N, C-alpha and C positions, 0 to 999 in steps of 0.2 A: 258268325262264329267268334271272331276275335272281339267284336263289340260286346258280345255276351260275356266273354271271359274278362274283358276289361271292366265291365260294369260290376261283376262279382268282386274282382280284386279291389276295386276302388271302394266299394261298400264295406268290405272286410277291413281295409286299411283305415278308411276315414270315419266309419261309423260304428266300428266294433261288432259288425255282423259276423256270423259264423259261416265259413266257406261251405261246409258239408250241407248245411240247411239250404243256403242259396242255390248251390249246385243241384241239389236234389229237386228243388222246385222248378228249376230251369229245365232239367233233363226229362222230367216226367210230364211235361206239357206236350203239346202236339208239334212243337217246333223242330224236334230232333228225332224223327222216326227211325233213322238209320243208326244202328249200334256203333258204326265206325265214327260217325259224327259225335255221338255221345262220349265215346272213348277219347276223341281228340280234345273236346272241350274239357273233360276231366283232367287230361294231361296238361293242358295249357294252364288251368287254374292251380291244380295241386303241385305241379312241377315248379311253377313260378314261386309259389309259397315256400316249398321245400328249399329252394336255392336262393331265397331272397337276400340273404346276407352276402353271399359271393357276388350276386348280381349288383347289389348296391355299391360294393367296393370297386367293381369294374366300371360301373357307369360314372361314379363320382368325379374322376379326373376330367370328364367331358362336360361337366356342368360348371357354371360360374357361381353357384350357390350350393349349400348342402342339400342333398337329395330330400331330406326330411322337410326342408323349407319350400319345396316345390308344390305345385298343385297336385292333389291326390290322383286325379285322372292322369296327369302328365307322368308322374313318377311311376305309376303302375303300368302305364303304356310302355315306358322305357324298360321296366322289368320284364314285361311280357315279350317285347321285341327281343331283348337281350337273351331271354331264356331260349327262344326259338333259334337264335344265332349260335349260342354257346353250347347248348345241351341237346337240342333237337336236330341240329344241323339242317334246319330249313334254309333253302337258298336265300341269299341276301335280298334279292328283288322281291321275293314272296313275303318274307318275314317283315321287311320294312314297309312295303306297300300295304299289306293287309292291316298292320298295326296302325299306320297313319290313317287309313280309312276308318278304322274303329274310333280313333280320337276325333276325327272330323264329325262322326255321327253323334258324339256325345258333347264335345266342347267347341267344335268349329275349326276354321282354317288356321288361325294364329298359333294355338297350342300344337296343332298338327305339324306346322313347320318346324317348331323346336324339336319335336320328337323325331322327325325325319332327319334333321341335321345331326342330332346326337347319335342316333342308331347307325347312320352311315359312317360317322367318325369312329364309333365303336367297331364296326366291321373292318374299317381300314387298319385299325390298331391290332387286329387279330382277335380270334374268338376263344383263346385260352383264358380262363379266369385269372384276374389279377390278384396277387396275394401280397401281404406285407412282407418286407424283406427279412425282418428279424423273426427268429423262432420264438415260441412262447404261446401262452394261451390266447392272446389277441390274434395271432396268426391262425391258431386252431379255430377260433371263433369264425373267422372269415372262410377258411377252408371247409369247415363243416357246416357252414350256414346256420349258426346258432348264436343267439345273443350272448355276449360275454358273461352276464350274470348267471345264465343257465349253465354255461360251460363250467364256470367256477363252482356252482352248486353241485353239479354232477361229480366233479373231481373230488370235492369234499366228501361226497356220499359213497362213491364206488371206486375212487382212485382214477388217475389220469388214463391209464391204458384202457380200462373198462369204459370210461366216459367217452373216449375217442372212438372205440369200437361201436358203442351204442349209438352215438351220433352219426357215424358213417353209415350204419345199417338203416338209420332213420331217414336217410336221404333216398333210399330205394323205394320203388313202388311196392306197396304191401300186397301180399297174396290176398285173393278174394275167397274167403271161407264162408261156408254155410253149415248149419247143423240140421241134419235130418230129424224130423219130428215123429217119434214112434207112435204118437197118438193117431197119426195119419198114414205113415208109410215107413217101411224099414229101409235102412241105408242102401242095401244092395239093390233093392228095387228102384230106389231113387237114382242111384248111379247109372243104371241102364237107361232110365227115361231121360235124364239130363244129357247123357251121351247122344241119344237119338235126337235131342234138341240142339246139338252142336255146341254145347257149352264146355266140352273137354273136361269132364270131372275126373278127379282122382281122389282116393281116400286120404284123409289127413294122416300124418305120421303118428300122432299121439292120441288125438280125440277120437273115441270109438264111434261117434255119430257124425264126425266132421267130414266135409268134402271140400276140396279146393277146386275152383272153377278157372280153367285157363281162358275161357271166353265168356265172361259173365254179363255181357251187354244186354242180354234179353231177360235177365232175372225178374225185373219188376213187371214185365208184361207176361210172364209165364203163368198160366192158370194154376199150376201146382204151387207156385209161391203164394198166389192170392188165396188159395184154398187152405194154406197152412201146412203144406208138406214139409216145408223147411223155412228157416229164417237166416238172415245174414248175421254171422257171429264169428269173430276171430277165434282161431284155434286155442289161443291162450285163455280167452274168456270161457271156452268150453271145458277147460280143465279145473275150474273153480268149484262148481257145484258138486262134482264127484268127490272132492275132499271130504264132504260131509256124509257121503254114502247114505242118503235118505232112504228109509225103508217103509214098507207097508205098516200103517197104523201109527206112525210117528207124527207128532205135532212139530212142524217146522216153521220158523219165522224168517222171512226175508225183510230186513229192516229198511232197506233203501232199494226198492224193487224195480221202479220204472227204468227202462222201458219194458222189461219183462223177460229178457233172454234167459237170465239165470233162474228166475221164478219158474218159468215153464220147464226149464231143464231139471230143477228139483222135482217137479211134479212127474216128469217123464221117467226119471231115474227110479222113482218109487212105483212105477206102473200106474200112476194116478191114484194110489192107495194111501199116500200120506195126506195129512191135513195141513195144507200150506196157507199161512196167513201172509199176504203180500202187502207191505205197507209203503206208502210214500207220503211226501210232505204236503202235497197240495191236490186239489180236485183236478186241475188240468193234467198233472202227472198221473193221477189215478186213472184218468180217461185213456191216456196212452197205454198204460199197463193193461187195462181191461180190453182194449182193442187187440193187444198181442195175445192175451190169454184166450179170448174168444176165437181169433183166427186160427190158433193152434189147437183148439179144443182141449186145453189142459184141464184135466179133472182134478177136483179137490182143492181148488184155489179160492180163497176168500180175500177180497180187496178192501183195505182200510186206509183212511187218510189220517195220518198222525205225524207229528214232528218229534223225532227222537232227540233233538237237541233240547227240547222243552221238558222232557221227562220220560219215564217208562210208559209203555202202552197200558192204559187203564185196565185193571182187572186181569192182568196177564202175568203177575209176579210168579216166577217159578213154574210156569205152565208148559214151556216148550222143551222138547227133547234136543232140538238142534236149532241154531240161529246162524244166519248169514248176515254179516255187515259188510256190504260192498260199498265202502264209504266214499262220499264225494271227495275229490282230490284235485291236485293241479293238472292231472291228465298228461304229465310229461312222458308217460310210458307209451302213449299212442300218437306221438307227434309225426310219425311217418304217415299215419292215416289222417290226422288232423293237424297239418303243419302250421296253420295259423295260430294254434295255441302257443307255440314257442315264442311268437312275437308279442304275445300278451303277458309273458312271464315277468313277475316281479320278485326280487330276492326275498321279500317278506311273505310271499304267498304260502310257502310250505309251512311256516310257523303258524300262520293264521288258520290254515286248513287243519293242522295238527290239533289245535284247540277244539275245533268243531268235531273232528274225528273221535277224539277222546270222550267228548260229551255223548256222542251217539253210542260209542262202545259201552260206556258205563250204563246207560239206560237200557240198551238192548240186553246187556248181561243180566239185568234184574229179571228179565223175562225167562231166563234159562233155568231149568230145574237142576238140582244137585246131581252131579254125574253127567250132565249134558255137555254137548260139544258146540263151540262157536267158532266159525271161520271169519276172520277179519281180512279183508283184501282191499287193495287199491290198484289203480293203473298208473302208479308212479314209481320211479326208481329212486326217489329221494328218501334217505334214511329218516329225515324229520317226520315224514308221513308214515313210515313203515316201522322199522325196528325201534325207533325211539318212542313212538306211540305205544307199541306193544310193551316195551320195557317199563314205561311209566305205569301202564295198566297192571302189569304183573306185580309191580311193587305195591300197589295200593289194594289189589283184589285178592292176592294169594292164589290166583289161578295157576294151573299147571299148563305146560306147553309140551304135549305129547309127541309133536312132530310126525314123522312118517308112520310111526306105529299106529296112529289113529286113522290112517288112510291106507290100509294094506292093499286094496285093490286098485289104487290110483294108477292110471296108465300114462301119466306124464313122464318127461325125461328124468331119470334118476339124478342127474347132476344139477337139477333145479333146486334140490334141497341144500340149504346152507348149513354150515356147522352149528348154527344156533337152533336148527330144526324148523326153519321157515322155508317157504317156496319163493324162488325168484325166477321168473321167466323173462327172456330178453330176446329182441330181434336178432342180435348178432350171434347168439348161442343156439337158439331154438327155432328161429324163424317166426316166432309169435310176436304179438305186441308185448310191451313190458308190463308184467303184473307182479305184485307181491301178495303173499297170503301167509297167515299164521293160524294154526289151530290151537284153541284154548279150551281146557277142560275145567269145569266147575267142580271143585273137590267137595265142597259142602255148602 
């Protein structure tokens, strides 16, 4: 168990791999049939990544060199052991022994001896996280386990109080939400079946087809999941497609569609009667998209490969009634779910993404008919990717921003609407991942 966790953490740290992908591959093999073991492995990996900043600060006084200069397996073993001691309250003998054995299995006896000595020294010093003495953003960076450049970027975007609340909420384990697929089953029927399967389902607070699972360990082995009765989808993500209110007979474009959660939601909201064109940038992403559409039995979806950074979709000028641009972004709104992303953050990322987002928005806009509605969204809380992109586009396009009047049946939280008429969903306010959305109407 610890050796698997250590292998994943080391690959994420040393090789730039993605934790959720590695974890999924490990969990869905035959090695972990017990849901309790799968839950423990997930906690070891994701919890260590969420708390990495505080762990590093607490471990560093026990090392003779900076932690980033140590071997990748050694430093991640120290983080893994420290996380068990400081946050999981695993008994010292178990946490240290199991972590040392994991190092032996990967690196051998000598590195294991160093890990043993440091973890025992850490345990003797006490298991409360060590914090910088002086107040200020560097202390917040450690306390909230976020790199200082990310803390500073968030403070500039949403203010210090909101940034602190957002980062604190992002340290918590996220709820496990799924969306019932009405092409296969109604939510009430699914709630009954999932309850019988011991998954402890409850309806989501805002999303009309959403379900929270208290015990989700058996999801991927559930025949209902495999047959497309539901898909894993954060409640915040489930509140994006309803902003467009897709209807029977409408032509709808999803410009950045893979893996397909919002595409299939658009199709479902129209009862399968909208003509949905789902576009993504490459053939591999289109295959992922097709797999989702097929599993869910989503009617009315056509899949196309096209890069919207290169230009509009050929032959589609003014063709669509509604357009969704779920733009690629830094992903800082989902760091409680993908905590490794925050350790890859670079201060220039948001600006680089904004240029990409604006190009996609311009070219998708060309496909919208006069009077049509476009929803632009990201899973980022950074204004550079959100309000500033929209403001730039409004200045150059003459688009209108109708705000909530364009989404009268939306079931999301009323306080998510900002004074500018945009939607901001946040973990500390709504219990969802962090999302931004803007509705834009093409006047002529």
